[in-house]
C-alpha positions, 0 to 999 in steps of 0.5 A: 499529464506527464510523459512519466510511466504509469505507476501501479497502486494496489491499495488494500483496506477493508473500510470502503469508504476509505478505500474509495477516498484513497482510490480517487486521491491516487487516480487524480494524480495519474496513478493506475489504482486496484482496490481491494477490500481484503488481504486475501482479495490483494493476494489474489490480484497479486497472483493474477499478474497485477504488476504493483509498483507500491502496495499500500494496505491497513494493518487492521483487517478481519481474516487476514491482517496487514501482518499476515498479508506481509507474510503471504506475499513475501512466502509467494514471492508476490510484489517482490519489487513493490514499495510497501506502505503500512497505512494504519492507526496502530502506531506502537514502536512494536507494531512498526517493528513487526511491519518492517521486519515483515517487509514494510518500507513505510509506516503511515498513522492514518490519523497523522495525514490527510489523504493528499499528504499520504499520496503526496508522501508516496510520490515523493518516496517514489521520485526519490527512488528513481533519483538514487 
């Protein structure tokens, strides 16, 4: 393990299998991970003070979708400094544009990357951000 500060990641997905897999992959790379099975749970986690450096979220979830989640955290001034990454199987240009307009920094289509590639991509983005 290196001496780099711990990076806190909040992962939001209603698919428990995928959520658990991403938690395992990020944890194996040394990240401190908090998982939420719904957007509403994730909002509560942020309200309770979880210092997310990265928020990875699905767009399609029951009750509160990823777009509504972005609106809630923006309006609540939650996770303002966090890198926000939509991780979804939705891939239309309109959905990408809407996510970006609501504050998403990156948009990853689940079907195009395996979980370890997602972790590597986020790691690369974080390192690039620290260098600039």
